[in-house]
Backbone and ligand atoms as CSV (ligand in chain L), in Angstrom:
chain,resi,resn,atom,element,x,y,z
A,1,UNK,N,N,-11.624,95.078,-17.590
A,1,UNK,CA,C,-11.848,96.263,-18.412
A,1,UNK,C,C,-10.563,97.076,-18.528
A,2,UNK,N,N,-10.269,97.509,-19.743
A,2,UNK,CA,C,-9.104,98.367,-19.961
A,2,UNK,C,C,-9.552,99.707,-20.516
A,3,UNK,N,N,-9.009,100.769,-19.947
A,3,UNK,CA,C,-9.347,102.108,-20.418
A,3,UNK,C,C,-8.363,102.502,-21.505
A,4,UNK,N,N,-8.880,103.057,-22.603
A,4,UNK,CA,C,-8.025,103.401,-23.742
A,4,UNK,C,C,-7.965,104.894,-24.009
A,5,UNK,N,N,-8.921,105.643,-23.452
A,5,UNK,CA,C,-8.943,107.080,-23.713
A,5,UNK,C,C,-9.153,107.846,-22.414
A,6,UNK,N,N,-8.547,109.009,-22.318
A,6,UNK,CA,C,-8.691,109.844,-21.129
A,6,UNK,C,C,-10.170,110.152,-20.889
A,7,UNK,N,N,-10.920,110.327,-21.993
A,7,UNK,CA,C,-12.341,110.630,-21.880
A,7,UNK,C,C,-13.095,109.534,-21.114
A,8,UNK,N,N,-12.754,108.286,-21.401
A,8,UNK,CA,C,-13.395,107.161,-20.698
A,8,UNK,C,C,-13.085,107.208,-19.208
A,9,UNK,N,N,-11.841,107.515,-18.904
A,9,UNK,CA,C,-11.419,107.591,-17.502
A,9,UNK,C,C,-12.116,108.748,-16.795
A,10,UNK,N,N,-12.187,109.891,-17.477
A,10,UNK,CA,C,-12.864,111.052,-16.888
A,10,UNK,C,C,-14.344,110.738,-16.630
A,11,UNK,N,N,-14.979,110.063,-17.578
A,11,UNK,CA,C,-16.387,109.695,-17.399
A,11,UNK,C,C,-16.569,108.815,-16.158
A,12,UNK,N,N,-15.658,107.871,-16.021
A,12,UNK,CA,C,-15.729,106.947,-14.890
A,12,UNK,C,C,-15.552,107.702,-13.570
A,13,UNK,N,N,-14.588,108.616,-13.543
A,13,UNK,CA,C,-14.333,109.370,-12.313
A,13,UNK,C,C,-15.478,110.337,-12.011
A,14,UNK,N,N,-16.031,110.933,-13.069
A,14,UNK,CA,C,-17.190,111.814,-12.877
A,14,UNK,C,C,-18.367,111.034,-12.289
A,15,UNK,N,N,-18.501,109.796,-12.740
A,15,UNK,CA,C,-19.642,108.974,-12.317
A,15,UNK,C,C,-19.589,108.639,-10.831
A,16,UNK,N,N,-18.410,108.790,-10.211
A,16,UNK,CA,C,-18.310,108.416,-8.799
A,16,UNK,C,C,-18.642,109.576,-7.885
A,17,UNK,N,N,-19.029,110.704,-8.468
A,17,UNK,CA,C,-19.432,111.831,-7.625
A,17,UNK,C,C,-20.631,111.406,-6.774
A,18,UNK,N,N,-20.463,111.501,-5.475
A,18,UNK,CA,C,-21.554,111.124,-4.580
A,18,UNK,C,C,-21.583,109.643,-4.239
A,19,UNK,N,N,-20.750,108.841,-4.935
A,19,UNK,CA,C,-20.711,107.413,-4.627
A,19,UNK,C,C,-19.897,107.198,-3.360
A,20,UNK,N,N,-20.444,106.440,-2.474
A,20,UNK,CA,C,-19.708,106.161,-1.249
A,20,UNK,C,C,-19.099,104.779,-1.343
A,21,UNK,N,N,-17.786,104.747,-1.250
A,21,UNK,CA,C,-17.091,103.467,-1.315
A,21,UNK,C,C,-16.421,103.185,0.005
A,22,UNK,N,N,-16.219,101.938,0.268
A,22,UNK,CA,C,-15.460,101.579,1.450
A,22,UNK,C,C,-14.026,102.023,1.230
A,23,UNK,N,N,-13.489,102.702,2.213
A,23,UNK,CA,C,-12.119,103.177,2.079
A,23,UNK,C,C,-11.192,101.998,1.818
A,24,UNK,N,N,-10.177,102.248,0.994
A,24,UNK,CA,C,-9.293,101.174,0.537
A,24,UNK,C,C,-8.688,100.395,1.690
A,25,UNK,N,N,-8.419,101.078,2.781
A,25,UNK,CA,C,-7.762,100.410,3.895
A,25,UNK,C,C,-8.751,100.094,5.007
A,26,UNK,N,N,-10.005,100.024,4.674
A,26,UNK,CA,C,-11.009,99.781,5.682
A,26,UNK,C,C,-11.424,101.087,6.334
A,27,UNK,N,N,-12.153,101.007,7.409
A,27,UNK,CA,C,-12.606,102.218,8.068
A,27,UNK,C,C,-13.908,102.712,7.476
A,28,UNK,N,N,-14.272,103.930,7.848
A,28,UNK,CA,C,-15.553,104.473,7.424
A,28,UNK,C,C,-15.576,104.681,5.910
A,29,UNK,N,N,-16.730,104.451,5.289
A,29,UNK,CA,C,-16.847,104.694,3.852
A,29,UNK,C,C,-16.566,106.151,3.521
A,30,UNK,N,N,-15.926,106.386,2.396
A,30,UNK,CA,C,-15.633,107.755,1.978
A,30,UNK,C,C,-16.315,108.020,0.644
A,31,UNK,N,N,-16.530,109.296,0.363
A,31,UNK,CA,C,-17.005,109.692,-0.949
A,31,UNK,C,C,-15.828,109.490,-1.914
A,32,UNK,N,N,-15.989,108.588,-2.854
A,32,UNK,CA,C,-14.862,108.204,-3.714
A,32,UNK,C,C,-14.338,109.368,-4.537
A,33,UNK,N,N,-15.230,110.222,-4.985
A,33,UNK,CA,C,-14.867,111.385,-5.782
A,33,UNK,C,C,-13.964,112.313,-4.975
A,34,UNK,N,N,-14.391,112.648,-3.740
A,34,UNK,CA,C,-13.592,113.514,-2.881
A,34,UNK,C,C,-12.281,112.837,-2.495
A,35,UNK,N,N,-12.373,111.554,-2.211
A,35,UNK,CA,C,-11.191,110.792,-1.786
A,35,UNK,C,C,-10.130,110.775,-2.895
A,36,UNK,N,N,-10.563,110.581,-4.128
A,36,UNK,CA,C,-9.637,110.564,-5.268
A,36,UNK,C,C,-8.959,111.927,-5.426
A,37,UNK,N,N,-9.757,112.995,-5.360
A,37,UNK,CA,C,-9.210,114.348,-5.515
A,37,UNK,C,C,-8.270,114.702,-4.372
A,38,UNK,N,N,-8.625,114.313,-3.173
A,38,UNK,CA,C,-7.774,114.625,-2.018
A,38,UNK,C,C,-6.459,113.854,-2.076
A,39,UNK,N,N,-6.522,112.592,-2.495
A,39,UNK,CA,C,-5.293,111.794,-2.603
A,39,UNK,C,C,-4.346,112.426,-3.617
A,40,UNK,N,N,-4.897,112.804,-4.761
A,40,UNK,CA,C,-4.080,113.424,-5.812
A,40,UNK,C,C,-3.505,114.763,-5.346
A,41,UNK,N,N,-4.312,115.549,-4.641
A,41,UNK,CA,C,-3.866,116.867,-4.175
A,41,UNK,C,C,-2.743,116.740,-3.145
A,42,UNK,N,N,-2.853,115.762,-2.272
A,42,UNK,CA,C,-1.799,115.544,-1.272
A,42,UNK,C,C,-0.485,115.160,-1.949
A,43,UNK,N,N,-0.574,114.342,-2.982
A,43,UNK,CA,C,0.639,113.914,-3.686
A,43,UNK,C,C,1.230,115.057,-4.505
A,44,UNK,N,N,0.359,115.917,-5.021
A,44,UNK,CA,C,0.853,117.085,-5.759
A,44,UNK,C,C,1.638,117.995,-4.817
A,45,UNK,N,N,1.189,118.050,-3.574
A,45,UNK,CA,C,1.877,118.880,-2.586
A,45,UNK,C,C,3.249,118.285,-2.232
A,46,UNK,N,N,3.300,116.959,-2.063
A,46,UNK,CA,C,4.583,116.360,-1.647
A,46,UNK,C,C,5.535,116.123,-2.811
A,47,UNK,N,N,5.000,115.932,-4.028
A,47,UNK,CA,C,5.847,115.698,-5.200
A,47,UNK,C,C,5.306,116.495,-6.398
A,48,UNK,N,N,5.499,117.803,-6.384
A,48,UNK,CA,C,4.892,118.669,-7.417
A,48,UNK,C,C,5.251,118.277,-8.845
A,49,UNK,N,N,6.448,117.708,-9.047
A,49,UNK,CA,C,6.890,117.421,-10.415
A,49,UNK,C,C,6.494,116.022,-10.888
A,50,UNK,N,N,6.057,115.183,-9.971
A,50,UNK,CA,C,5.797,113.789,-10.339
A,50,UNK,C,C,4.332,113.588,-10.713
A,51,UNK,N,N,4.033,113.874,-11.994
A,51,UNK,CA,C,2.645,113.788,-12.461
A,51,UNK,C,C,2.121,112.354,-12.410
A,52,UNK,N,N,2.995,111.393,-12.669
A,52,UNK,CA,C,2.539,109.995,-12.656
A,52,UNK,C,C,2.092,109.564,-11.260
A,53,UNK,N,N,2.821,109.980,-10.256
A,53,UNK,CA,C,2.444,109.642,-8.881
A,53,UNK,C,C,1.109,110.296,-8.514
A,54,UNK,N,N,0.953,111.566,-8.901
A,54,UNK,CA,C,-0.294,112.277,-8.612
A,54,UNK,C,C,-1.487,111.595,-9.285
A,55,UNK,N,N,-1.266,111.215,-10.543
A,55,UNK,CA,C,-2.329,110.567,-11.317
A,55,UNK,C,C,-2.663,109.186,-10.724
A,56,UNK,N,N,-1.640,108.494,-10.234
A,56,UNK,CA,C,-1.882,107.209,-9.574
A,56,UNK,C,C,-2.814,107.409,-8.375
A,57,UNK,N,N,-2.591,108.496,-7.644
A,57,UNK,CA,C,-3.460,108.805,-6.511
A,57,UNK,C,C,-4.886,109.093,-6.956
A,58,UNK,N,N,-5.008,109.772,-8.080
A,58,UNK,CA,C,-6.341,110.106,-8.591
A,58,UNK,C,C,-7.122,108.861,-9.006
A,59,UNK,N,N,-6.450,107.963,-9.694
A,59,UNK,CA,C,-7.176,106.836,-10.319
A,59,UNK,C,C,-7.217,105.570,-9.456
A,60,UNK,N,N,-6.617,105.604,-8.266
A,60,UNK,CA,C,-6.558,104.360,-7.480
A,60,UNK,C,C,-7.941,103.878,-7.044
A,61,UNK,N,N,-8.959,104.737,-7.135
A,61,UNK,CA,C,-10.319,104.357,-6.734
A,61,UNK,C,C,-11.091,103.638,-7.841
A,62,UNK,N,N,-10.499,103.607,-9.028
A,62,UNK,CA,C,-11.238,103.100,-10.192
A,62,UNK,C,C,-11.702,101.650,-10.019
A,63,UNK,N,N,-10.906,100.864,-9.284
A,63,UNK,CA,C,-11.282,99.459,-9.058
A,63,UNK,C,C,-12.609,99.331,-8.330
A,64,UNK,N,N,-12.840,100.242,-7.398
A,64,UNK,CA,C,-14.102,100.199,-6.645
A,64,UNK,C,C,-15.274,100.678,-7.486
A,65,UNK,N,N,-14.979,101.491,-8.500
A,65,UNK,CA,C,-16.045,101.965,-9.384
A,65,UNK,C,C,-16.448,100.863,-10.364
A,66,UNK,N,N,-15.462,100.091,-10.793
A,66,UNK,CA,C,-15.747,99.044,-11.762
A,66,UNK,C,C,-16.549,97.916,-11.136
A,67,UNK,N,N,-16.316,97.675,-9.857
A,67,UNK,CA,C,-17.091,96.653,-9.159
A,67,UNK,C,C,-17.410,97.147,-7.753
A,68,UNK,N,N,-18.468,97.961,-7.633
A,68,UNK,CA,C,-18.797,98.604,-6.362
A,68,UNK,C,C,-18.990,97.588,-5.236
A,69,UNK,N,N,-18.457,97.932,-4.084
A,69,UNK,CA,C,-18.679,97.109,-2.908
A,69,UNK,C,C,-17.718,95.941,-2.784
A,70,UNK,N,N,-16.991,95.659,-3.850
A,70,UNK,CA,C,-16.080,94.522,-3.818
A,70,UNK,C,C,-14.643,95.013,-3.668
A,71,UNK,N,N,-14.131,94.911,-2.463
A,71,UNK,CA,C,-12.783,95.417,-2.217
A,71,UNK,C,C,-11.708,94.406,-2.591
A,72,UNK,N,N,-12.103,93.135,-2.681
A,72,UNK,CA,C,-11.119,92.109,-2.983
A,72,UNK,C,C,-10.527,92.348,-4.365
A,73,UNK,N,N,-9.256,92.538,-4.406
A,73,UNK,CA,C,-8.593,92.713,-5.693
A,73,UNK,C,C,-8.825,94.056,-6.347
A,74,UNK,N,N,-9.335,95.045,-5.590
A,74,UNK,CA,C,-9.657,96.319,-6.240
A,74,UNK,C,C,-8.404,97.032,-6.751
A,75,UNK,N,N,-7.291,96.831,-6.066
A,75,UNK,CA,C,-6.060,97.493,-6.514
A,75,UNK,C,C,-5.575,96.881,-7.833
A,76,UNK,N,N,-5.649,95.564,-7.920
A,76,UNK,CA,C,-5.257,94.889,-9.161
A,76,UNK,C,C,-6.179,95.283,-10.311
A,77,UNK,N,N,-7.470,95.376,-10.002
A,77,UNK,CA,C,-8.457,95.724,-11.022
A,77,UNK,C,C,-8.195,97.136,-11.557
A,78,UNK,N,N,-7.940,98.056,-10.646
A,78,UNK,CA,C,-7.650,99.434,-11.062
A,78,UNK,C,C,-6.355,99.490,-11.871
A,79,UNK,N,N,-5.350,98.756,-11.409
A,79,UNK,CA,C,-4.053,98.757,-12.095
A,79,UNK,C,C,-4.200,98.247,-13.524
A,80,UNK,N,N,-4.972,97.180,-13.684
A,80,UNK,CA,C,-5.188,96.611,-15.013
A,80,UNK,C,C,-5.963,97.545,-15.925
A,81,UNK,N,N,-6.897,98.279,-15.343
A,81,UNK,CA,C,-7.738,99.176,-16.141
A,81,UNK,C,C,-6.961,100.386,-16.653
A,82,UNK,N,N,-6.083,100.927,-15.821
A,82,UNK,CA,C,-5.405,102.176,-16.206
A,82,UNK,C,C,-4.071,101.957,-16.920
A,83,UNK,N,N,-3.538,100.757,-16.826
A,83,UNK,CA,C,-2.230,100.472,-17.416
A,83,UNK,C,C,-2.106,100.831,-18.892
A,84,UNK,N,N,-3.049,100.363,-19.734
A,84,UNK,CA,C,-2.937,100.644,-21.165
A,84,UNK,C,C,-2.981,102.132,-21.495
A,85,UNK,N,N,-3.637,102.907,-20.635
A,85,UNK,CA,C,-3.788,104.334,-20.892
A,85,UNK,C,C,-2.650,105.163,-20.273
A,86,UNK,N,N,-2.283,104.835,-19.057
A,86,UNK,CA,C,-1.367,105.700,-18.305
A,86,UNK,C,C,0.018,105.107,-18.112
A,87,UNK,N,N,0.193,103.866,-18.533
A,87,UNK,CA,C,1.528,103.295,-18.514
A,87,UNK,C,C,1.838,102.417,-17.320
A,88,UNK,N,N,2.994,101.802,-17.445
A,88,UNK,CA,C,3.393,100.769,-16.490
A,88,UNK,C,C,3.621,101.313,-15.078
A,89,UNK,N,N,4.259,102.477,-14.982
A,89,UNK,CA,C,4.597,102.982,-13.636
A,89,UNK,C,C,3.339,103.326,-12.837
A,90,UNK,N,N,2.395,104.021,-13.485
A,90,UNK,CA,C,1.146,104.357,-12.800
A,90,UNK,C,C,0.435,103.071,-12.396
A,91,UNK,N,N,0.444,102.101,-13.299
A,91,UNK,CA,C,-0.232,100.835,-13.050
A,91,UNK,C,C,0.356,100.123,-11.830
A,92,UNK,N,N,1.683,100.025,-11.763
A,92,UNK,CA,C,2.218,99.309,-10.602
A,92,UNK,C,C,2.143,100.098,-9.317
A,93,UNK,N,N,2.146,101.417,-9.392
A,93,UNK,CA,C,1.934,102.207,-8.174
A,93,UNK,C,C,0.546,101.906,-7.594
A,94,UNK,N,N,-0.448,101.881,-8.484
A,94,UNK,CA,C,-1.814,101.589,-8.050
A,94,UNK,C,C,-1.902,100.163,-7.498
A,95,UNK,N,N,-1.243,99.242,-8.189
A,95,UNK,CA,C,-1.298,97.851,-7.747
A,95,UNK,C,C,-0.637,97.681,-6.364
A,96,UNK,N,N,0.514,98.312,-6.197
A,96,UNK,CA,C,1.301,98.086,-4.973
A,96,UNK,C,C,0.789,98.864,-3.770
A,97,UNK,N,N,-0.087,99.846,-3.992
A,97,UNK,CA,C,-0.502,100.648,-2.831
A,97,UNK,C,C,-1.307,99.814,-1.836
A,98,UNK,N,N,-1.753,98.649,-2.277
A,98,UNK,CA,C,-2.453,97.767,-1.354
A,98,UNK,C,C,-1.756,96.412,-1.211
A,99,UNK,N,N,-0.492,96.405,-1.570
A,99,UNK,CA,C,0.264,95.152,-1.501
A,99,UNK,C,C,0.844,94.980,-0.102
A,100,UNK,N,N,0.352,93.997,0.616
A,100,UNK,CA,C,0.781,93.828,2.003
A,100,UNK,C,C,2.194,93.271,2.119
A,101,UNK,N,N,2.649,92.645,1.062
A,101,UNK,CA,C,3.969,92.006,1.158
A,101,UNK,C,C,5.087,92.920,0.655
A,102,UNK,N,N,4.794,94.223,0.610
A,102,UNK,CA,C,5.779,95.118,-0.013
A,102,UNK,C,C,7.018,95.332,0.849
A,103,UNK,N,N,7.020,94.823,2.052
A,103,UNK,CA,C,8.242,94.962,2.846
A,103,UNK,C,C,9.315,93.993,2.370
A,104,UNK,N,N,8.902,93.031,1.567
A,104,UNK,CA,C,9.899,92.095,1.057
A,104,UNK,C,C,10.899,92.845,0.179
A,105,UNK,N,N,12.142,92.455,0.246
A,105,UNK,CA,C,13.195,93.215,-0.449
A,105,UNK,C,C,13.210,92.966,-1.956
A,106,UNK,N,N,12.080,93.172,-2.580
A,106,UNK,CA,C,12.000,92.966,-4.024
A,106,UNK,C,C,12.055,94.285,-4.777
A,107,UNK,N,N,11.909,95.383,-4.051
A,107,UNK,CA,C,11.899,96.693,-4.710
A,107,UNK,C,C,13.065,97.540,-4.221
A,108,UNK,N,N,13.588,98.351,-5.106
A,108,UNK,CA,C,14.634,99.255,-4.647
A,108,UNK,C,C,14.002,100.418,-3.882
A,109,UNK,N,N,14.805,101.170,-3.190
A,109,UNK,CA,C,14.292,102.183,-2.283
A,109,UNK,C,C,13.432,103.275,-2.918
A,110,UNK,N,N,13.828,103.821,-4.085
A,110,UNK,CA,C,12.981,104.870,-4.674
A,110,UNK,C,C,11.566,104.378,-4.979
A,111,UNK,N,N,11.463,103.144,-5.444
A,111,UNK,CA,C,10.148,102.585,-5.734
A,111,UNK,C,C,9.337,102.463,-4.448
A,112,UNK,N,N,9.979,101.934,-3.431
A,112,UNK,CA,C,9.324,101.783,-2.128
A,112,UNK,C,C,8.857,103.123,-1.604
A,113,UNK,N,N,9.690,104.144,-1.777
A,113,UNK,CA,C,9.345,105.480,-1.298
A,113,UNK,C,C,8.089,106.009,-1.994
A,114,UNK,N,N,8.013,105.790,-3.319
A,114,UNK,CA,C,6.836,106.227,-4.076
A,114,UNK,C,C,5.573,105.533,-3.581
A,115,UNK,N,N,5.680,104.236,-3.390
A,115,UNK,CA,C,4.524,103.455,-2.948
A,115,UNK,C,C,4.069,103.902,-1.562
A,116,UNK,N,N,5.019,104.152,-0.691
A,116,UNK,CA,C,4.673,104.583,0.668
A,116,UNK,C,C,4.030,105.964,0.674
A,117,UNK,N,N,4.507,106.840,-0.220
A,117,UNK,CA,C,3.880,108.164,-0.341
A,117,UNK,C,C,2.422,108.031,-0.770
A,118,UNK,N,N,2.186,107.171,-1.748
A,118,UNK,CA,C,0.820,106.955,-2.236
A,118,UNK,C,C,-0.048,106.371,-1.133
A,119,UNK,N,N,0.506,105.408,-0.419
A,119,UNK,CA,C,-0.261,104.779,0.646
A,119,UNK,C,C,-0.594,105.788,1.751
A,120,UNK,N,N,0.371,106.623,2.067
A,120,UNK,CA,C,0.163,107.622,3.112
A,120,UNK,C,C,-0.915,108.632,2.684
A,121,UNK,N,N,-0.837,109.074,1.429
A,121,UNK,CA,C,-1.841,110.014,0.917
A,121,UNK,C,C,-3.224,109.369,0.942
A,122,UNK,N,N,-3.282,108.107,0.552
A,122,UNK,CA,C,-4.537,107.357,0.551
A,122,UNK,C,C,-5.142,107.326,1.952
A,123,UNK,N,N,-4.288,107.125,2.945
A,123,UNK,CA,C,-4.766,107.064,4.330
A,123,UNK,C,C,-5.227,108.432,4.835
A,124,UNK,N,N,-4.570,109.489,4.342
A,124,UNK,CA,C,-4.866,110.830,4.846
A,124,UNK,C,C,-6.059,111.483,4.158
A,125,UNK,N,N,-6.370,111.026,2.947
A,125,UNK,CA,C,-7.374,111.698,2.120
A,125,UNK,C,C,-8.792,111.262,2.470
A,126,UNK,N,N,-9.176,111.504,3.681
A,126,UNK,CA,C,-10.492,111.055,4.136
A,126,UNK,C,C,-11.260,112.145,4.868
A,127,UNK,N,N,-11.007,113.388,4.501
A,127,UNK,CA,C,-11.640,114.496,5.202
A,127,UNK,C,C,-12.899,114.928,4.478
A,128,UNK,N,N,-14.049,114.632,5.071
A,128,UNK,CA,C,-15.311,114.991,4.450
A,128,UNK,C,C,-15.396,116.505,4.267
A,129,UNK,N,N,-15.771,116.911,3.072
A,129,UNK,CA,C,-16.005,118.324,2.814
A,129,UNK,C,C,-14.771,119.147,2.501
A,130,UNK,N,N,-13.581,118.542,2.597
A,130,UNK,CA,C,-12.367,119.294,2.284
A,130,UNK,C,C,-12.301,119.568,0.778
A,131,UNK,N,N,-12.099,120.836,0.423
A,131,UNK,CA,C,-12.062,121.204,-0.990
A,131,UNK,C,C,-10.683,120.904,-1.571
A,132,UNK,N,N,-10.638,119.959,-2.485
A,132,UNK,CA,C,-9.355,119.602,-3.105
A,132,UNK,C,C,-9.401,119.863,-4.604
A,133,UNK,N,N,-10.166,120.878,-5.010
A,133,UNK,CA,C,-10.252,121.207,-6.428
A,133,UNK,C,C,-11.323,120.387,-7.132
A,134,UNK,N,N,-11.303,120.442,-8.444
A,134,UNK,CA,C,-12.307,119.727,-9.233
A,134,UNK,C,C,-11.619,118.774,-10.208
A,135,UNK,N,N,-12.385,117.805,-10.616
A,135,UNK,CA,C,-11.844,116.768,-11.496
A,135,UNK,C,C,-11.282,117.334,-12.800
A,136,UNK,N,N,-11.956,118.360,-13.316
A,136,UNK,CA,C,-11.522,118.934,-14.596
A,136,UNK,C,C,-10.088,119.468,-14.538
A,137,UNK,N,N,-9.645,119.844,-13.329
A,137,UNK,CA,C,-8.267,120.318,-13.175
A,137,UNK,C,C,-7.260,119.251,-13.606
A,138,UNK,N,N,-7.683,117.996,-13.558
A,138,UNK,CA,C,-6.758,116.891,-13.805
A,138,UNK,C,C,-6.766,116.412,-15.249
A,139,UNK,N,N,-7.679,116.932,-16.057
A,139,UNK,CA,C,-7.789,116.430,-17.433
A,139,UNK,C,C,-6.472,116.604,-18.214
A,140,UNK,N,N,-5.897,117.803,-18.116
A,140,UNK,CA,C,-4.670,118.043,-18.881
A,140,UNK,C,C,-3.495,117.214,-18.346
A,141,UNK,N,N,-3.507,116.964,-17.048
A,141,UNK,CA,C,-2.440,116.139,-16.465
A,141,UNK,C,C,-2.586,114.697,-16.954
A,142,UNK,N,N,-3.822,114.219,-16.982
A,142,UNK,CA,C,-4.070,112.864,-17.496
A,142,UNK,C,C,-3.663,112.759,-18.965
A,143,UNK,N,N,-3.988,113.802,-19.730
A,143,UNK,CA,C,-3.618,113.823,-21.155
A,143,UNK,C,C,-2.099,113.781,-21.307
A,144,UNK,N,N,-1.427,114.532,-20.467
A,144,UNK,CA,C,0.033,114.603,-20.521
A,144,UNK,C,C,0.664,113.233,-20.254
A,145,UNK,N,N,0.228,112.601,-19.181
A,145,UNK,CA,C,0.773,111.286,-18.813
A,145,UNK,C,C,0.419,110.254,-19.881
A,146,UNK,N,N,-0.807,110.327,-20.378
A,146,UNK,CA,C,-1.255,109.385,-21.405
A,146,UNK,C,C,-0.467,109.546,-22.707
A,147,UNK,N,N,-0.268,110.784,-23.104
A,147,UNK,CA,C,0.466,111.065,-24.341
A,147,UNK,C,C,1.923,110.617,-24.232
A,148,UNK,N,N,2.504,110.872,-23.062
A,148,UNK,CA,C,3.879,110.472,-22.837
A,148,UNK,C,C,4.003,108.952,-22.909
A,149,UNK,N,N,3.040,108.275,-22.325
A,149,UNK,CA,C,3.056,106.812,-22.360
A,149,UNK,C,C,2.900,106.295,-23.792
A,150,UNK,N,N,1.982,106.918,-24.540
A,150,UNK,CA,C,1.745,106.477,-25.915
A,150,UNK,C,C,3.016,106.646,-26.772
A,151,UNK,N,N,3.722,107.744,-26.509
A,151,UNK,CA,C,4.921,108.030,-27.272
A,151,UNK,C,C,6.041,107.054,-26.929
A,152,UNK,N,N,6.101,106.680,-25.660
A,152,UNK,CA,C,7.164,105.774,-25.214
A,152,UNK,C,C,6.742,104.313,-25.322
A,153,UNK,N,N,5.464,104.109,-25.684
A,153,UNK,CA,C,4.899,102.767,-25.680
A,153,UNK,C,C,5.707,101.747,-26.442
A,154,UNK,N,N,6.296,102.185,-27.537
A,154,UNK,CA,C,7.027,101.256,-28.392
A,154,UNK,C,C,8.212,100.616,-27.686
A,155,UNK,N,N,8.768,101.334,-26.716
A,155,UNK,CA,C,9.941,100.790,-26.042
A,155,UNK,C,C,9.605,100.273,-24.645
A,156,UNK,N,N,8.332,100.316,-24.265
A,156,UNK,CA,C,7.921,99.821,-22.943
A,156,UNK,C,C,8.144,98.328,-22.811
L,1,FE2,FE,FE,-8.101,104.967,-1.328
């Protein structure tokens, strides 16, 4: 499945309110809605200007929503779904956040740093009941990243 409009993505994320998914890295199941918001909020704190990284944190749960309970390949599934809408960088951040072979010297340091930040936020965003804002706060950010990607799409 490929997402083409921010509205579709928002609907999908809204639908996960109350859905309990197995945490991406194992461990106790988390509320996917809260987990997505907390991951994005943590990344906003560490990289306030990097909207793509924040959005990657928000949407990394989408793979589990598309196929609930199936963790195998969930990062690839999410990456494929959001790529057409949010662009290549968001897509590979989502894909690599669960890539076990990322220590291989195939990526330059800034890329590795981004992936590690996302992974760290993913691991930390598991606090039940922690208020990390609401999904609607992210609509304009998603629109911004999506619009930027659409504009640059021709040269991607
Ligand atoms: Fe996660």
